[in-house]
All heavy atoms as a GROMACS GRO file, in nm:
protein
  568
    1VAL      N    1   1.792   1.113   0.426
    1VAL     CA    2   1.751   1.228   0.505
    1VAL      C    3   1.732   1.350   0.416
    1VAL      O    4   1.636   1.425   0.432
    1VAL     CB    5   1.855   1.257   0.617
    1VAL    CG1    6   1.825   1.388   0.686
    1VAL    CG2    7   1.858   1.142   0.717
    2GLU      N    8   1.821   1.367   0.320
    2GLU     CA    9   1.811   1.481   0.229
    2GLU      C   10   1.682   1.475   0.147
    2GLU      O   11   1.615   1.576   0.128
    2GLU     CB   12   1.933   1.486   0.137
    2GLU     CG   13   1.938   1.610   0.050
    2GLU     CD   14   2.064   1.614  -0.035
    2GLU    OE1   15   2.169   1.566   0.010
    2GLU    OE2   16   2.055   1.666  -0.147
    3ALA      N   17   1.647   1.355   0.100
    3ALA     CA   18   1.525   1.339   0.022
    3ALA      C   19   1.402   1.367   0.108
    3ALA      O   20   1.306   1.431   0.062
    3ALA     CB   21   1.517   1.198  -0.036
    4TRP      N   22   1.404   1.322   0.232
    4TRP     CA   23   1.292   1.346   0.323
    4TRP      C   24   1.276   1.495   0.350
    4TRP      O   25   1.164   1.548   0.347
    4TRP     CB   26   1.312   1.269   0.453
    4TRP     CG   27   1.192   1.273   0.541
    4TRP    CD1   28   1.174   1.348   0.652
    4TRP    CD2   29   1.071   1.197   0.524
    4TRP    NE1   30   1.051   1.325   0.707
    4TRP    CE2   31   0.986   1.232   0.630
    4TRP    CE3   32   1.029   1.104   0.430
    4TRP    CZ2   33   0.859   1.177   0.644
    4TRP    CZ3   34   0.902   1.050   0.445
    4TRP    CH2   35   0.820   1.086   0.550
    5ASP      N   36   1.388   1.562   0.377
    5ASP     CA   37   1.384   1.707   0.402
    5ASP      C   38   1.331   1.783   0.281
    5ASP      O   39   1.256   1.879   0.295
    5ASP     CB   40   1.524   1.758   0.440
    5ASP     CG   41   1.568   1.710   0.577
    5ASP    OD1   42   1.482   1.663   0.656
    5ASP    OD2   43   1.689   1.719   0.605
    6GLU      N   44   1.368   1.736   0.162
    6GLU     CA   45   1.318   1.800   0.040
    6GLU      C   46   1.167   1.779   0.026
    6GLU      O   47   1.094   1.870  -0.015
    6GLU     CB   48   1.390   1.742  -0.082
    6GLU     CG   49   1.353   1.811  -0.211
    6GLU     CD   50   1.434   1.759  -0.329
    6GLU    OE1   51   1.549   1.717  -0.312
    6GLU    OE2   52   1.378   1.763  -0.440
    7CYS      N   53   1.120   1.662   0.062
    7CYS     CA   54   0.977   1.632   0.059
    7CYS      C   55   0.902   1.725   0.155
    7CYS      O   56   0.798   1.781   0.121
    7CYS     CB   57   0.955   1.486   0.098
    7CYS     SG   58   0.781   1.440   0.111
    8VAL      N   59   0.956   1.743   0.275
    8VAL     CA   60   0.894   1.832   0.374
    8VAL      C   61   0.887   1.974   0.320
    8VAL      O   62   0.784   2.040   0.328
    8VAL     CB   63   0.970   1.826   0.508
    8VAL    CG1   64   0.925   1.937   0.601
    8VAL    CG2   65   0.950   1.690   0.574
    9ARG      N   66   0.995   2.021   0.261
    9ARG     CA   67   0.997   2.157   0.204
    9ARG      C   68   0.896   2.170   0.090
    9ARG      O   69   0.827   2.271   0.078
    9ARG     CB   70   1.137   2.194   0.157
    9ARG     CG   71   1.234   2.221   0.271
    9ARG     CD   72   1.364   2.280   0.221
    9ARG     NE   73   1.435   2.194   0.126
    9ARG     CZ   74   1.522   2.099   0.159
    9ARG    NH1   75   1.552   2.078   0.286
    9ARG    NH2   76   1.581   2.027   0.066
   10ALA      N   77   0.886   2.066   0.007
   10ALA     CA   78   0.792   2.069  -0.106
   10ALA      C   79   0.647   2.072  -0.059
   10ALA      O   80   0.564   2.138  -0.120
   10ALA     CB   81   0.815   1.948  -0.196
   11LEU      N   82   0.617   2.005   0.050
   11LEU     CA   83   0.482   2.008   0.105
   11LEU      C   84   0.453   2.139   0.178
   11LEU      O   85   0.341   2.189   0.177
   11LEU     CB   86   0.462   1.891   0.202
   11LEU     CG   87   0.449   1.753   0.140
   11LEU    CD1   88   0.451   1.647   0.249
   11LEU    CD2   89   0.322   1.743   0.058
   12ALA      N   90   0.554   2.192   0.244
   12ALA     CA   91   0.536   2.314   0.324
   12ALA      C   92   0.501   2.434   0.238
   12ALA      O   93   0.423   2.520   0.281
   12ALA     CB   94   0.663   2.342   0.405
   13GLU      N   95   0.555   2.442   0.118
   13GLU     CA   96   0.532   2.558   0.032
   13GLU      C   97   0.384   2.580   0.002
   13GLU      O   98   0.331   2.688   0.030
   13GLU     CB   99   0.614   2.545  -0.096
   13GLU     CG  100   0.604   2.664  -0.188
   13GLU     CD  101   0.674   2.788  -0.134
   13GLU    OE1  102   0.763   2.775  -0.047
   13GLU    OE2  103   0.639   2.898  -0.178
   14PRO      N  104   0.313   2.482  -0.055
   14PRO     CA  105   0.171   2.507  -0.084
   14PRO      C  106   0.085   2.521   0.041
   14PRO      O  107  -0.014   2.594   0.041
   14PRO     CB  108   0.129   2.387  -0.169
   14PRO     CG  109   0.229   2.282  -0.140
   14PRO     CD  110   0.356   2.353  -0.107
   15ILE      N  111   0.124   2.452   0.148
   15ILE     CA  112   0.047   2.466   0.273
   15ILE      C  113   0.061   2.608   0.326
   15ILE      O  114  -0.037   2.669   0.370
   15ILE     CB  115   0.092   2.362   0.377
   15ILE    CG1  116   0.052   2.222   0.332
   15ILE    CG2  117   0.033   2.394   0.515
   15ILE    CD1  118   0.109   2.110   0.417
   16ALA      N  119   0.181   2.662   0.322
   16ALA     CA  120   0.203   2.800   0.368
   16ALA      C  121   0.124   2.899   0.282
   16ALA      O  122   0.061   2.991   0.333
   16ALA     CB  123   0.351   2.833   0.368
   17TRP      N  124   0.127   2.880   0.150
   17TRP     CA  125   0.052   2.969   0.060
   17TRP      C  126  -0.097   2.961   0.087
   17TRP      O  127  -0.166   3.063   0.096
   17TRP     CB  128   0.081   2.935  -0.086
   17TRP     CG  129   0.203   3.003  -0.137
   17TRP    CD1  130   0.327   2.947  -0.151
   17TRP    CD2  131   0.215   3.139  -0.178
   17TRP    NE1  132   0.415   3.041  -0.199
   17TRP    CE2  133   0.349   3.160  -0.216
   17TRP    CE3  134   0.126   3.244  -0.187
   17TRP    CZ2  135   0.395   3.282  -0.262
   17TRP    CZ3  136   0.171   3.367  -0.232
   17TRP    CH2  137   0.306   3.384  -0.269
   18ALA      N  138  -0.150   2.840   0.099
   18ALA     CA  139  -0.293   2.823   0.124
   18ALA      C  140  -0.333   2.886   0.256
   18ALA      O  141  -0.439   2.949   0.267
   18ALA     CB  142  -0.330   2.675   0.122
   19THR      N  143  -0.248   2.872   0.355
   19THR     CA  144  -0.275   2.931   0.486
   19THR      C  145  -0.275   3.083   0.478
   19THR      O  146  -0.363   3.150   0.532
   19THR     CB  147  -0.172   2.883   0.589
   19THR    OG1  148  -0.180   2.740   0.600
   19THR    CG2  149  -0.195   2.945   0.725
   20ALA      N  150  -0.177   3.138   0.409
   20ALA     CA  151  -0.167   3.283   0.396
   20ALA      C  152  -0.286   3.341   0.320
   20ALA      O  153  -0.338   3.447   0.355
   20ALA     CB  154  -0.036   3.321   0.326
   21VAL      N  155  -0.333   3.271   0.217
   21VAL     CA  156  -0.442   3.321   0.134
   21VAL      C  157  -0.579   3.294   0.196
   21VAL      O  158  -0.665   3.382   0.198
   21VAL     CB  159  -0.435   3.258  -0.008
   21VAL    CG1  160  -0.558   3.290  -0.089
   21VAL    CG2  161  -0.310   3.304  -0.080
   22ALA      N  162  -0.599   3.173   0.247
   22ALA     CA  163  -0.731   3.133   0.295
   22ALA      C  164  -0.747   3.139   0.446
   22ALA      O  165  -0.857   3.123   0.497
   22ALA     CB  166  -0.762   2.992   0.246
   23GLY      N  167  -0.638   3.157   0.518
   23GLY     CA  168  -0.646   3.164   0.663
   23GLY      C  169  -0.680   3.032   0.728
   23GLY      O  170  -0.752   3.029   0.828
   24CYS      N  171  -0.630   2.924   0.672
   24CYS     CA  172  -0.657   2.791   0.728
   24CYS      C  173  -0.610   2.783   0.872
   24CYS      O  174  -0.501   2.829   0.905
   24CYS     CB  175  -0.584   2.683   0.648
   24CYS     SG  176  -0.616   2.684   0.473
   25SER      N  177  -0.690   2.723   0.957
   25SER     CA  178  -0.648   2.704   1.096
   25SER      C  179  -0.601   2.562   1.121
   25SER      O  180  -0.527   2.536   1.216
   25SER     CB  181  -0.760   2.739   1.193
   25SER     OG  182  -0.872   2.656   1.170
   26THR      N  183  -0.644   2.470   1.034
   26THR     CA  184  -0.602   2.330   1.045
   26THR      C  185  -0.579   2.275   0.905
   26THR      O  186  -0.658   2.300   0.815
   26THR     CB  187  -0.710   2.244   1.115
   26THR    OG1  188  -0.737   2.300   1.243
   26THR    CG2  189  -0.664   2.100   1.132
   27VAL      N  190  -0.472   2.199   0.889
   27VAL     CA  191  -0.442   2.131   0.764
   27VAL      C  192  -0.438   1.982   0.795
   27VAL      O  193  -0.367   1.938   0.886
   27VAL     CB  194  -0.308   2.176   0.704
   27VAL    CG1  195  -0.271   2.093   0.584
   27VAL    CG2  196  -0.314   2.323   0.668
   28VAL      N  197  -0.517   1.904   0.721
   28VAL     CA  198  -0.522   1.760   0.741
   28VAL      C  199  -0.439   1.694   0.632
   28VAL      O  200  -0.464   1.714   0.513
   28VAL     CB  201  -0.669   1.709   0.736
   28VAL    CG1  202  -0.673   1.559   0.757
   28VAL    CG2  203  -0.753   1.782   0.840
   29VAL      N  204  -0.343   1.614   0.673
   29VAL     CA  205  -0.254   1.544   0.580
   29VAL      C  206  -0.298   1.398   0.576
   29VAL      O  207  -0.305   1.332   0.680
   29VAL     CB  208  -0.106   1.556   0.624
   29VAL    CG1  209  -0.016   1.480   0.528
   29VAL    CG2  210  -0.066   1.701   0.634
   30GLY      N  211  -0.327   1.350   0.457
   30GLY     CA  212  -0.373   1.212   0.442
   30GLY      C  213  -0.287   1.135   0.345
   30GLY      O  214  -0.182   1.182   0.301
   31GLY      N  215  -0.333   1.018   0.311
   31GLY     CA  216  -0.261   0.933   0.218
   31GLY      C  217  -0.152   0.853   0.285
   31GLY      O  218  -0.129   0.863   0.406
   32GLY      N  219  -0.083   0.776   0.207
   32GLY     CA  220   0.021   0.688   0.259
   32GLY      C  221   0.134   0.761   0.328
   32GLY      O  222   0.187   0.715   0.429
   33LEU      N  223   0.171   0.876   0.276
   33LEU     CA  224   0.280   0.952   0.334
   33LEU      C  225   0.249   0.996   0.477
   33LEU      O  226   0.336   1.000   0.562
   33LEU     CB  227   0.311   1.074   0.247
   33LEU     CG  228   0.438   1.152   0.276
   33LEU    CD1  229   0.560   1.061   0.268
   33LEU    CD2  230   0.452   1.268   0.180
   34ALA      N  231   0.124   1.025   0.503
   34ALA     CA  232   0.083   1.068   0.637
   34ALA      C  233   0.100   0.958   0.741
   34ALA      O  234   0.105   0.986   0.861
   34ALA     CB  235  -0.061   1.116   0.635
   35GLU      N  236   0.111   0.835   0.696
   35GLU     CA  237   0.131   0.724   0.789
   35GLU      C  238   0.264   0.736   0.863
   35GLU      O  239   0.287   0.668   0.963
   35GLU     CB  240   0.124   0.590   0.715
   35GLU     CG  241  -0.012   0.559   0.656
   35GLU     CD  242  -0.123   0.551   0.759
   35GLU    OE1  243  -0.102   0.490   0.865
   35GLU    OE2  244  -0.230   0.608   0.733
   36ALA      N  245   0.352   0.824   0.817
   36ALA     CA  246   0.479   0.848   0.886
   36ALA      C  247   0.457   0.920   1.018
   36ALA      O  248   0.546   0.927   1.101
   36ALA     CB  249   0.573   0.928   0.797
   37GLY      N  250   0.338   0.977   1.037
   37GLY     CA  251   0.304   1.041   1.163
   37GLY      C  252   0.395   1.158   1.197
   37GLY      O  253   0.422   1.244   1.114
   38ALA      N  254   0.443   1.158   1.321
   38ALA     CA  255   0.524   1.269   1.372
   38ALA      C  256   0.653   1.288   1.292
   38ALA      O  257   0.705   1.399   1.285
   38ALA     CB  258   0.556   1.248   1.519
   39LEU      N  259   0.703   1.181   1.232
   39LEU     CA  260   0.825   1.191   1.152
   39LEU      C  261   0.806   1.290   1.037
   39LEU      O  262   0.898   1.360   0.998
   39LEU     CB  263   0.864   1.054   1.098
   39LEU     CG  264   0.994   1.041   1.022
   39LEU    CD1  265   1.113   1.074   1.113
   39LEU    CD2  266   1.009   0.902   0.965
   40LEU      N  267   0.684   1.299   0.986
   40LEU     CA  268   0.651   1.396   0.882
   40LEU      C  269   0.588   1.522   0.939
   40LEU      O  270   0.628   1.633   0.904
   40LEU     CB  271   0.554   1.334   0.781
   40LEU     CG  272   0.495   1.430   0.678
   40LEU    CD1  273   0.603   1.482   0.584
   40LEU    CD2  274   0.383   1.365   0.600
   41LEU      N  275   0.490   1.505   1.026
   41LEU     CA  276   0.409   1.618   1.070
   41LEU      C  277   0.486   1.720   1.153
   41LEU      O  278   0.463   1.841   1.139
   41LEU     CB  279   0.287   1.568   1.146
   41LEU     CG  280   0.196   1.474   1.066
   41LEU    CD1  281   0.079   1.428   1.151
   41LEU    CD2  282   0.147   1.538   0.938
   42ASP      N  283   0.576   1.675   1.238
   42ASP     CA  284   0.652   1.769   1.322
   42ASP      C  285   0.743   1.861   1.239
   42ASP      O  286   0.735   1.983   1.252
   42ASP     CB  287   0.731   1.696   1.430
   42ASP     CG  288   0.641   1.633   1.535
   42ASP    OD1  289   0.520   1.664   1.538
   42ASP    OD2  290   0.692   1.551   1.615
   43PRO      N  291   0.830   1.805   1.152
   43PRO     CA  292   0.912   1.895   1.071
   43PRO      C  293   0.830   1.977   0.972
   43PRO      O  294   0.864   2.091   0.940
   43PRO     CB  295   1.011   1.803   1.000
   43PRO     CG  296   0.957   1.666   1.012
   43PRO     CD  297   0.867   1.665   1.131
   44LEU      N  298   0.718   1.922   0.925
   44LEU     CA  299   0.631   1.995   0.834
   44LEU      C  300   0.570   2.116   0.904
   44LEU      O  301   0.568   2.226   0.849
   44LEU     CB  302   0.522   1.903   0.779
   44LEU     CG  303   0.426   1.963   0.677
   44LEU    CD1  304   0.500   2.017   0.556
   44LEU    CD2  305   0.323   1.859   0.635
   45ALA      N  306   0.526   2.098   1.026
   45ALA     CA  307   0.469   2.210   1.102
   45ALA      C  308   0.573   2.318   1.126
   45ALA      O  309   0.544   2.438   1.113
   45ALA     CB  310   0.413   2.159   1.235
   46ARG      N  311   0.695   2.277   1.158
   46ARG     CA  312   0.802   2.376   1.179
   46ARG      C  313   0.834   2.451   1.050
   46ARG      O  314   0.851   2.574   1.051
   46ARG     CB  315   0.929   2.307   1.232
   46ARG     CG  316   0.920   2.266   1.377
   46ARG     CD  317   1.054   2.223   1.432
   46ARG     NE  318   1.110   2.107   1.364
   46ARG     CZ  319   1.085   1.981   1.396
   46ARG    NH1  320   1.002   1.953   1.496
   46ARG    NH2  321   1.141   1.883   1.329
   47GLU      N  322   0.839   2.381   0.939
   47GLU     CA  323   0.872   2.444   0.810
   47GLU      C  324   0.761   2.539   0.767
   47GLU      O  325   0.789   2.648   0.716
   47GLU     CB  326   0.896   2.336   0.704
   47GLU     CG  327   0.942   2.389   0.571
   47GLU     CD  328   1.081   2.451   0.573
   47GLU    OE1  329   1.163   2.414   0.659
   47GLU    OE2  330   1.107   2.538   0.487
   48VAL      N  331   0.637   2.500   0.786
   48VAL     CA  332   0.525   2.588   0.751
   48VAL      C  333   0.529   2.714   0.837
   48VAL      O  334   0.515   2.826   0.787
   48VAL     CB  335   0.389   2.515   0.766
   48VAL    CG1  336   0.272   2.612   0.756
   48VAL    CG2  337   0.376   2.406   0.661
   49ALA      N  338   0.550   2.697   0.967
   49ALA     CA  339   0.558   2.812   1.058
   49ALA      C  340   0.673   2.905   1.017
   49ALA      O  341   0.657   3.028   1.018
   49ALA     CB  342   0.576   2.765   1.201
   50HIS      N  343   0.785   2.847   0.979
   50HIS     CA  344   0.900   2.928   0.936
   50HIS      C  345   0.864   3.010   0.812
   50HIS      O  346   0.896   3.128   0.803
   50HIS     CB  347   1.019   2.836   0.909
   50HIS     CG  348   1.135   2.906   0.845
   50HIS    ND1  349   1.217   2.991   0.914
   50HIS    CD2  350   1.180   2.903   0.717
   50HIS    CE1  351   1.309   3.038   0.832
   50HIS    NE2  352   1.289   2.986   0.712
   51ARG      N  353   0.796   2.948   0.717
   51ARG     CA  354   0.760   3.016   0.593
   51ARG      C  355   0.655   3.125   0.615
   51ARG      O  356   0.651   3.223   0.542
   51ARG     CB  357   0.708   2.916   0.489
   51ARG     CG  358   0.818   2.827   0.436
   51ARG     CD  359   0.761   2.716   0.350
   51ARG     NE  360   0.866   2.627   0.306
   51ARG     CZ  361   0.934   2.641   0.195
   51ARG    NH1  362   0.909   2.741   0.114
   51ARG    NH2  363   1.028   2.555   0.164
   52LEU      N  364   0.571   3.108   0.716
   52LEU     CA  365   0.465   3.206   0.741
   52LEU      C  366   0.513   3.326   0.822
   52LEU      O  367   0.443   3.427   0.825
   52LEU     CB  368   0.348   3.138   0.814
   52LEU     CG  369   0.266   3.043   0.727
   52LEU    CD1  370   0.166   2.968   0.813
   52LEU    CD2  371   0.195   3.119   0.617
   53GLY      N  372   0.627   3.314   0.884
   53GLY     CA  373   0.680   3.427   0.960
   53GLY      C  374   0.586   3.469   1.072
   53GLY      O  375   0.556   3.391   1.160
   54ALA      N  376   0.536   3.592   1.065
   54ALA     CA  377   0.452   3.646   1.171
   54ALA      C  378   0.306   3.598   1.164
   54ALA      O  379   0.231   3.615   1.259
   54ALA     CB  380   0.453   3.799   1.166
   55LEU      N  381   0.267   3.537   1.052
   55LEU     CA  382   0.130   3.486   1.041
   55LEU      C  383   0.113   3.362   1.128
   55LEU      O  384   0.207   3.287   1.150
   55LEU     CB  385   0.098   3.450   0.895
   55LEU     CG  386   0.093   3.564   0.796
   55LEU    CD1  387   0.068   3.510   0.656
   55LEU    CD2  388  -0.014   3.664   0.835
   56ARG      N  389  -0.008   3.343   1.174
   56ARG     CA  390  -0.038   3.228   1.260
   56ARG      C  391  -0.032   3.099   1.179
   56ARG      O  392  -0.098   3.085   1.076
   56ARG     CB  393  -0.176   3.245   1.319
   56ARG     CG  394  -0.213   3.140   1.418
   56ARG     CD  395  -0.347   3.171   1.478
   56ARG     NE  396  -0.375   3.082   1.587
   56ARG     CZ  397  -0.487   3.080   1.652
   56ARG    NH1  398  -0.582   3.165   1.619
   56ARG    NH2  399  -0.506   2.996   1.750
   57ALA      N  400   0.046   3.003   1.226
   57ALA     CA  401   0.061   2.874   1.157
   57ALA      C  402  -0.058   2.784   1.190
   57ALA      O  403  -0.109   2.786   1.303
   57ALA     CB  404   0.190   2.806   1.199
   58PRO      N  405  -0.103   2.705   1.093
   58PRO     CA  406  -0.214   2.614   1.118
   58PRO      C  407  -0.168   2.492   1.197
   58PRO      O  408  -0.049   2.458   1.198
   58PRO     CB  409  -0.257   2.572   0.978
   58PRO     CG  410  -0.129   2.575   0.900
   58PRO     CD  411  -0.053   2.692   0.956
   59ALA      N  412  -0.262   2.427   1.260
   59ALA     CA  413  -0.234   2.295   1.318
   59ALA      C  414  -0.224   2.199   1.201
   59ALA      O  415  -0.304   2.204   1.109
   59ALA     CB  416  -0.347   2.254   1.412
   60ILE      N  417  -0.125   2.113   1.204
   60ILE     CA  418  -0.110   2.014   1.097
   60ILE      C  419  -0.132   1.877   1.160
   60ILE      O  420  -0.058   1.837   1.250
   60ILE     CB  421   0.028   2.025   1.029
   60ILE    CG1  422   0.040   2.164   0.966
   60ILE    CG2  423   0.046   1.914   0.926
   60ILE    CD1  424   0.167   2.190   0.892
   61VAL      N  425  -0.237   1.809   1.113
   61VAL     CA  426  -0.278   1.684   1.176
   61VAL      C  427  -0.289   1.572   1.072
   61VAL      O  428  -0.306   1.597   0.953
   61VAL     CB  429  -0.413   1.699   1.249
   61VAL    CG1  430  -0.403   1.804   1.360
   61VAL    CG2  431  -0.524   1.736   1.153
   62GLN      N  432  -0.280   1.452   1.120
   62GLN     CA  433  -0.292   1.334   1.034
   62GLN      C  434  -0.440   1.302   1.012
   62GLN      O  435  -0.520   1.310   1.106
   62GLN     CB  436  -0.223   1.215   1.101
   62GLN     CG  437  -0.218   1.091   1.018
   62GLN     CD  438  -0.138   0.981   1.086
   62GLN    OE1  439  -0.097   0.996   1.201
   62GLN    NE2  440  -0.115   0.874   1.018
   63ALA      N  441  -0.475   1.268   0.890
   63ALA     CA  442  -0.613   1.231   0.858
   63ALA      C  443  -0.654   1.108   0.940
   63ALA      O  444  -0.576   1.014   0.955
   63ALA     CB  445  -0.627   1.201   0.709
   64HIS      N  446  -0.773   1.114   0.991
   64HIS     CA  447  -0.824   1.006   1.075
   64HIS      C  448  -0.835   0.874   0.998
   64HIS      O  449  -0.807   0.768   1.051
   64HIS     CB  450  -0.960   1.045   1.133
   64HIS     CG  451  -1.023   0.940   1.216
   64HIS    ND1  452  -0.976   0.909   1.342
   64HIS    CD2  453  -1.128   0.858   1.193
   64HIS    CE1  454  -1.051   0.812   1.393
   64HIS    NE2  455  -1.143   0.780   1.304
   65HIS      N  456  -0.877   0.882   0.873
   65HIS     CA  457  -0.897   0.761   0.794
   65HIS      C  458  -0.778   0.725   0.706
   65HIS      O  459  -0.787   0.632   0.625
   65HIS     CB  460  -1.022   0.776   0.707
   65HIS     CG  461  -1.148   0.785   0.787
   65HIS    ND1  462  -1.198   0.681   0.860
   65HIS    CD2  463  -1.233   0.888   0.807
   65HIS    CE1  464  -1.308   0.718   0.922
   65HIS    NE2  465  -1.331   0.844   0.892
   66GLY      N  466  -0.667   0.798   0.719
   66GLY     CA  467  -0.546   0.765   0.644
   66GLY      C  468  -0.571   0.758   0.495
   66GLY      O  469  -0.641   0.841   0.438
   67ASP      N  470  -0.517   0.654   0.431
   67ASP     CA  471  -0.532   0.643   0.286
   67ASP      C  472  -0.668   0.588   0.245
   67ASP      O  473  -0.697   0.570   0.129
   67ASP     CB  474  -0.419   0.562   0.225
   67ASP     CG  475  -0.409   0.420   0.279
   67ASP    OD1  476  -0.489   0.384   0.368
   67ASP    OD2  477  -0.320   0.346   0.233
   68ARG      N  478  -0.757   0.564   0.343
   68ARG     CA  479  -0.893   0.519   0.313
   68ARG      C  480  -0.990   0.637   0.304
   68ARG      O  481  -1.110   0.618   0.283
   68ARG     CB  482  -0.941   0.423   0.423
   68ARG     CG  483  -0.860   0.297   0.433
   68ARG     CD  484  -0.912   0.204   0.543
   68ARG     NE  485  -0.949   0.272   0.667
   68ARG     CZ  486  -0.867   0.296   0.768
   68ARG    NH1  487  -0.741   0.261   0.760
   68ARG    NH2  488  -0.909   0.357   0.877
   69ALA      N  489  -0.943   0.758   0.323
   69ALA     CA  490  -1.031   0.875   0.329
   69ALA      C  491  -1.118   0.889   0.204
   69ALA      O  492  -1.236   0.920   0.214
   69ALA     CB  493  -0.949   1.002   0.351
   70ALA      N  494  -1.062   0.867   0.087
   70ALA     CA  495  -1.139   0.882  -0.036
   70ALA      C  496  -1.253   0.780  -0.042
   70ALA      O  497  -1.365   0.813  -0.082
   70ALA     CB  498  -1.048   0.867  -0.158
   71VAL      N  499  -1.226   0.660   0.001
   71VAL     CA  500  -1.329   0.555   0.000
   71VAL      C  501  -1.440   0.588   0.100
   71VAL      O  502  -1.558   0.575   0.069
   71VAL     CB  503  -1.267   0.417   0.031
   71VAL    CG1  504  -1.374   0.311   0.048
   71VAL    CG2  505  -1.170   0.378  -0.077
   72VAL      N  506  -1.400   0.634   0.218
   72VAL     CA  507  -1.499   0.671   0.320
   72VAL      C  508  -1.585   0.786   0.269
   72VAL      O  509  -1.708   0.783   0.280
   72VAL     CB  510  -1.430   0.707   0.453
   72VAL    CG1  511  -1.529   0.767   0.552
   72VAL    CG2  512  -1.362   0.585   0.513
   73GLY      N  513  -1.523   0.888   0.212
   73GLY     CA  514  -1.597   1.002   0.159
   73GLY      C  515  -1.692   0.963   0.046
   73GLY      O  516  -1.806   1.007   0.043
   74ALA      N  517  -1.646   0.879  -0.044
   74ALA     CA  518  -1.730   0.835  -0.156
   74ALA      C  519  -1.849   0.752  -0.104
   74ALA      O  520  -1.960   0.767  -0.154
   74ALA     CB  521  -1.648   0.753  -0.255
   75THR      N  522  -1.824   0.671  -0.004
   75THR     CA  523  -1.932   0.591   0.053
   75THR      C  524  -2.036   0.680   0.119
   75THR      O  525  -2.157   0.661   0.099
   75THR     CB  526  -1.875   0.491   0.157
   75THR    OG1  527  -1.780   0.407   0.092
   75THR    CG2  528  -1.986   0.406   0.218
   76LEU      N  529  -1.992   0.778   0.196
   76LEU     CA  530  -2.086   0.869   0.260
   76LEU      C  531  -2.166   0.948   0.159
   76LEU      O  532  -2.286   0.971   0.175
   76LEU     CB  533  -2.010   0.963   0.356
   76LEU     CG  534  -1.951   0.897   0.480
   76LEU    CD1  535  -1.865   0.996   0.557
   76LEU    CD2  536  -2.062   0.839   0.568
   77LEU      N  537  -2.100   0.989   0.050
   77LEU     CA  538  -2.169   1.063  -0.056
   77LEU      C  539  -2.274   0.974  -0.124
   77LEU      O  540  -2.384   1.019  -0.151
   77LEU     CB  541  -2.068   1.116  -0.158
   77LEU     CG  542  -2.122   1.205  -0.267
   77LEU    CD1  543  -2.185   1.331  -0.208
   77LEU    CD2  544  -2.010   1.244  -0.362
   78ALA      N  545  -2.238   0.849  -0.147
   78ALA     CA  546  -2.332   0.755  -0.212
   78ALA      C  547  -2.452   0.727  -0.125
   78ALA      O  548  -2.562   0.702  -0.177
   78ALA     CB  549  -2.259   0.626  -0.246
   79LEU      N  550  -2.435   0.732   0.005
   79LEU     CA  551  -2.545   0.703   0.096
   79LEU      C  552  -2.647   0.817   0.104
   79LEU      O  553  -2.756   0.798   0.156
   79LEU     CB  554  -2.492   0.673   0.237
   79LEU     CG  555  -2.416   0.542   0.250
   79LEU    CD1  556  -2.354   0.531   0.389
   79LEU    CD2  557  -2.506   0.422   0.221
   80ARG      N  558  -2.613   0.934   0.052
   80ARG     CA  559  -2.707   1.047   0.053
   80ARG      C  560  -2.816   1.020  -0.039
   80ARG      O  561  -2.892   1.024  -0.099
   80ARG     CB  562  -2.636   1.177   0.014
   80ARG     CG  563  -2.547   1.226   0.122
   80ARG     CD  564  -2.497   1.360   0.082
   80ARG     NE  565  -2.413   1.414   0.188
   80ARG     CZ  566  -2.360   1.532   0.185
   80ARG    NH1  567  -2.379   1.609   0.082
   80ARG    NH2  568  -2.286   1.576   0.282
   0.00000   0.00000   0.00000
């Protein structure tokens, strides 16, 4: 549990910074870790919101294509 919580905190830091600087309204989390779904995304959303304070927190969602996103993107790019 401690390692998982540390992972959530480590992910929340750059997401909070990117949101504060760029005003992101949605953050898409992909890769194998995102397969944890709500187990990751719920505490991550809470941690990001906590770090942002009064700033509006982004929606944090799981990538539709999971760990296949890079392959799907490369295929679409090649088809152009």
